N, C-alpha and C positions, 0 to 999 in steps of 0.2 A: 555476424552479429553489427550493429550499428549501437554508435555510442548517442546520448540525446540529452542535452544538459537538462538538470532538475530545479537546482538551486546553490544557493551557498551554505555549508555547513553547519551557518549560526544563524542560518533561515529559518531553522526546525530547534525549536528549544527541547529540553531534556525533558522528557516524560512527556511529550507532543507528537502529534501527529497533523500531516498534512498532505492533502487532496491535490493533482497533480493531471492538468488536461494536454495528455501526450498528443502528437503527431496530429495537431490542429483540432482538436476534440474541442467540444464545449462544456462539457461536464469532466468532474474528475475520471479519470480512466485507472488510476492507479496511486494510489499513497504511500508516502512515507513514515516511520516513526522514529525516534530516537529514543534508545534505553541503554542506560550505563554511557554512553559516549559513542554507539553506535548507531549507525542507520540501517534501516533494516526494511526495504520496500515489495511490494504486492500489486497485482491486481485488485481495483475493487469491484471483487465480485464474491458473493456468499455462496461456499460450494453447496449450501441445501435449496436455496430459494432463487439461484442467479439474480440477484439484485444488488446493488449498489448495498455497501455496508452504512456509511454514512446516513444521520437522522436531517444534519445542516452541516453547511461546510465547513470542511475540518474537524468535524465532531467522530471521529473514529475506536474513539478511546472508552469504556468504563467510568463511572464516577470517581472512583481515582487513580484512573491514570493508568492502569498497572496491566490492564486487558484490552485487547483489541475486540468490539464490540458490534456483533449486526444491529441495527436500530431494528427492522421489520422483527427479529424473532431473539432479541436477547442471546444469541448463541456468541461464547469466549474465546478469544484466539489467543496463543501465546504471542506477544510481539518479536519474539526471537526466532522462532520458528514457524509462525502460520498454523502451529496446529489448533484445532479446535479443542477444547479441554471441557467444556459445558454446551449443551443444550441439543436438539435433533441434529446436527451434525458433529458429533462428537466421534474422534480420531479420522475424520476427514481435516483438510488444510487449507490456505489459502495457499494461492500462486503464488511461489517469490521471483522477486525479479534484480535479478544480480547489481551492487552499486560500486559505483567506482569514484573511491577519493581521490582526488588529485588536488593540486594549490591553485586550481581553474576553478573549484566546484565540485560538484557531485551531480554525478552523470549515470543514468541507467542504461540496462543494456537490454536492448531488445530485438527483436528477431528482424530481419530484412523486409520489408512489405512484398508483396506478390505484386506482379508488372501486370496494369489490366492490358485486355487483350486488346490489340488495336484495331 
């Protein structure tokens, strides 16, 4: 596993989410949500349709800010586990990404990139 800097802890407000383009990508391939002071991170990938979850940048939560919501079909996921609790993918889960909280900030732990053949 390799560590990649995500942001500072205070850069994500309580009850909010934020998308991140990792590995030099241009769109948010991952996102993090702060719930009860804890940070939870996931791949930005709906297990039902394989699409990104947000409808606008950083818009990953329902209107109440309580659940992660897929903008395409409205599936709802628990922020603390990624489990789908409503919608066509009920029982499936988002892919979690381990987060490390250090004095330097928040880091996600990602698999090493595969080496490209020479």
